[in-house]
C-alpha positions as a printed NumPy array, in Angstrom:
array([[ -4.613,   4.215,   7.78 ],
       [ -0.95 ,   4.807,   6.869],
       [ -0.683,   7.227,   9.36 ],
       [ -2.71 ,   5.523,  12.254],
       [ -0.192,   2.58 ,  11.997],
       [  3.149,   5.062,  12.223],
       [  4.305,   5.187,  15.953],
       [  3.88 ,   8.675,  16.341],
       [  5.268,   9.726,  20.08 ],
       [  5.177,  13.162,  20.602],
       [  3.228,  16.017,  23.161],
       [  1.322,  17.233,  19.894],
       [  0.5  ,  13.77 ,  18.457],
       [ -2.023,  15.466,  16.708],
       [ -0.785,  18.336,  14.695],
       [  2.216,  15.571,  13.969],
       [ -0.4  ,  13.305,  12.582],
       [ -2.191,  16.256,  10.508],
       [  1.191,  17.253,   9.046],
       [  1.798,  13.888,   8.161],
       [ -1.685,  13.371,   6.506],
       [ -0.966,  16.899,   4.652],
       [  2.556,  15.629,   3.284],
       [  0.886,  12.256,   1.995],
       [ -1.609,  13.92 ,   0.285],
       [  0.715,  16.685,  -1.124],
       [  2.573,  14.028,  -2.265],
       [  0.086,  11.998,  -4.188],
       [ -0.818,  15.472,  -6.119],
       [  2.374,  16.107,  -6.862],
       [  2.959,  12.362,  -8.487],
       [ -0.348,  12.606, -10.199],
       [  0.717,  15.37 , -12.257],
       [  3.659,  14.064, -13.744],
       [  2.826,  13.509, -17.253],
       [  3.276,   9.703, -18.284],
       [  1.429,   7.936, -21.436],
       [  0.844,   4.349, -21.546],
       [  3.472,   3.344, -23.756],
       [  5.997,   4.99 , -21.483],
       [  4.47 ,   3.379, -18.327],
       [  4.383,  -0.251, -20.363],
       [  7.974,   0.352, -20.976],
       [  8.944,   0.94 , -17.511],
       [  7.143,  -1.882, -16.407],
       [  8.707,  -4.019, -19.091],
       [ 12.134,  -2.943, -18.125],
       [ 12.558,  -2.15 , -14.462],
       [  9.505,  -3.167, -12.347],
       [  8.999,  -6.916, -13.275],
       [ 12.595,  -8.071, -13.576],
       [ 12.813,  -6.047, -10.473],
       [  9.8  ,  -7.698,  -8.644],
       [ 10.679, -11.024, -10.336],
       [ 14.098, -10.864,  -8.719],
       [ 12.624,  -9.897,  -5.234],
       [ 10.302, -12.749,  -5.461],
       [ 12.228, -15.595,  -6.318],
       [ 15.095, -14.316,  -3.602],
       [ 12.18 , -14.579,  -0.795],
       [ 11.18 , -17.817,  -2.159],
       [ 14.624, -19.117,  -1.791],
       [ 15.552, -17.776,   1.33 ],
       [ 12.002, -19.36 ,   2.827],
       [ 12.721, -22.685,   1.137],
       [ 16.146, -22.778,   2.754],
       [ 14.968, -21.882,   6.034],
       [ 12.113, -24.659,   5.681],
       [ 14.685, -27.22 ,   4.863],
       [ 17.061, -26.502,   7.767],
       [ 14.002, -26.415,  10.127],
       [ 12.606, -29.593,   8.987],
       [ 12.655, -32.416,  12.247],
       [ 14.361, -35.272,  11.357],
       [ 12.6  , -38.318,   9.963],
       [ 11.46 , -40.678,  12.326],
       [ 12.413, -44.587,  11.763],
       [  9.638, -47.146,  11.526],
       [  9.649, -49.47 ,  14.946]])
């Protein structure tokens, strides 16, 4: 599905697509072979993933909040 969404434009589109699929599969195999136990994974999530995710989500939230406050139409006065 990821390969179908990428804009691959060439004369050998099928060949390039197949090599990209092989590269993705190879990266999955290599990543799955990294020795990580549950505690190490927990520490990584606790020290890096959650704080970074929180900062990213809060940043996006405040950007959209700012955009929504600026884009609000002026209130109409009652006649």
